[in-house]
N, C-alpha and C positions, 0 to 999 in steps of 0.2 A: 339866240340860234343857231348861228355859226356855229359857235362848240359843239354842239348836237350833233351836227354832222361831222366831224372828224372822227377819223379812225381808219381801217385797214383797207374797208373800200374806198374809201374818200383819199387816201394816199397813193392807191391805184391809178385810181381815175386821173388824178391829177400829177403822177408821174411824168415826168420825161421819157424819151424813147431808151436810153441809159438805166434808167431808173427800172422800164418795163423788162428791158432782157433782161438786166440781175436777176428780178424776179423770177423770169422763164425759165433760166438758169438753174437758179435754185430748185425750182420744180422738177424738172428734168433731173437733178441729181436726186433729189428725192426716190422720185417713180423709179430710177436706176437700182438705187438700192436697197428700197423695198421687196422691187423685184427679184434681186438676187438674195435676200436677205427668207425671203419665202420659198424659194427655189431651192436653193440651197439646204433649208431646214428641211424639206420634204425627204430630197434626195439624200443628207444624212441620213434619215432616219430610218429610210430604206434599204441604205447599203449598210448599216448596221443592224439589221434587223436578217437580211442575208448572209453575211459575211459570218454572222452567230452560226447561223444554221451550218453553214458548209465546213464550217473548222470543226464544229461539233460531229458532224458526217466523218469529216477526214480522219479524225483520228479513233475514229468506231468500224471503219471500213476494214475489212476485211484484207483488203490487195487494192496493188494500184489500180488495177486492172476495175474493182469496181468504183473508185475515184473516177476513172477517165470515163465512164458507163454515166457517172452522175452528170458530169461535165457535158458530154457528148447531150446529156437528153434533158437539163435545163439551163446550158449553157454558162459562159464566164462573165458573167454580170456586172459584177463585186471587185475588190482589189485582192482576197485572198485566191478563189475561185482560178482569176483571170493568171497569177502567178502561177498558182500550181499546173496551170493547164499549159503554159508556157514551158514551163521549167520539164513537166513530162515528155513534152517535144521535143527541146531541145536534146533530152538524153538519149531518148531513143534517136534521134538525129545523129546523133553523134556514135551513139553506136554504132549505127546501119551504116555509115559513109566512115568512119575510123577517122575521122579528124583529117579528110586527106588537104583542107584546104586552111586560108593561111587565117581567115576567123574562127578554124578552130582548132589551132594551134595551142598546143600547151596541156594536154591532158583533157579530159572529162572535168576533172574540178574548175579548172579556171575557167574551159566554154559555158556549163554550167553557171556560173557566178558571174560570166559578164553578162547571159542572158537574162538573169535574175534581175541582176544590178538594172539592166535595163525596163524590166517589168515596173521594176519599184519606181522610177525615174517616171514613167509614163505615169503611174499611178501619184505621184506625187505632182506633177502637174495639173490632172483632173481636179485634185482635191484642193489644189489652189486656186482654181478657173473663177474667177468674179470677185477676189481678193482683192486685188490690184484695184478694183471700180469703188470698193466700199473704204480702200485706205484712202485714196484719190477724194472720195466725196467727203471722208469724215476729218480732214485736213485743211480743203481748200476752202470747203463750205462756208463758214465760220468768217474768211476775209472777203468771199463775195458778200455774204451779211454784210459786215464792217464796209467793206465798200459804197454799199448800197444805203449805209446810211449814211457815211460824210459826203455822200452823192445830194441824197435828200435835206442834211442840214444845211447844206451851201447854197443850195437854190430854194432853201426856204429862207434864209440869212439875207440873200439877193433879192426876193421877193417884197421880204417884210421893209429893207433898207429904201427900196424904193417907192414903200406906197407911204414913207416917212411914220407908221404906226410901230415904236419901239416896246409899249407896254408890253408889261410882264404876259396877263392873257393873247395876244397878239404872237409873242414867241416861244411860248410856253409849246400849245399846240403842236403847230407842224412841228417842232424840235423833235416831240415828243413821238409823231406818226412815223419821221424819218428812223427812230431805232427800230423801229417793228422789223424793217430789215437782218437788223443785228439777231431780233428774235429767231426771225425764219431760219438763217443762218446756222442759229445754233441746234434747234428743233430737228433741221435737217441733218446735223452731222451727229450729233449723240446715238440714235441709232444705229446709224453705219459704225460709228466707233467699238460699240458696245457689242454689233453682231462681228465686227472683224476680229475681235478679241476671243470671240466665243468660239468661231471657227477655227483660228488659229488651234488653239488649245484642241479642238477637235481632229484636226489633222494630226497636230505633234502625238497624240496619242493614240491614232490608227494608223501614222506610220513605225510608231515605234512595237505596236503589236504585231504589224504586219513584219518588220526585220525579224524579230524574233520567232515568227512561224518562217518565216524564209530560212532561217540558221536551221529549224529543226527537219525542214522538207528539203534542202540541202544533203544536214548529215544521212536521211533517209534514203534519197535516190543514189549516193555516192556509197552508204554499207548498205542498205534493203534490211534494217535491222526491224525486226518484228517482236512482240511479246509472246508469253507461251499459248495465247490463244489465238494466234497469228495474226491477231488486231495490227496495224499500224501503230508504233509507238513513240511518243514526243522523248525526245534526247530531254528534259525536263521531268518529264515521267520515269524515265528511266533511272535518272540520277536520285529521284525521290526514292 
């Protein structure tokens, strides 16, 4: 009958303060990681759709003024429109003021490059939001679980030693219960590591596309290149 009571609930109910504290830590880690996994997945899907829509609109626009109107109407809520908005503003500001300030020295190209690089750095920081939490959970949760197991095994062996019952059936149950903490640590860490790697890859591809778009946008704003139909033309399209 005693063996039938063994299990997760029995282990938690008989755990001491440290064991319960480690369990709560793992629970908080799990909730935090799943919160970031769900929110970032939804956010990345929305940003990808919005970015594709804006980039397609940009390369089919007839002029920068049309792009400016689109941004003014719908706002700049994703990386590509945000970069475009700041780049247009930086170019207009430099042309209007003539680069009279220290921050604007070096000509239009240099000022535009610094402004666009600042936006890319801001977008990089936004994309990396939450990754530190996932990385921390993925790297520490197994050790927290292992610590819970070691402490549980220690407590179980001390109790068995004090009772004087050293048979296998008396040892295996409590020690097996203590291994639950190791399993919990792995269950918390594995989704966090998988999500971290997935989001890192997504960020790398997004930033690579943003950097390529920034190159074409910079070339257009400094040269004003159009195709024969009056539409904005990408450097890659023009080279083709």
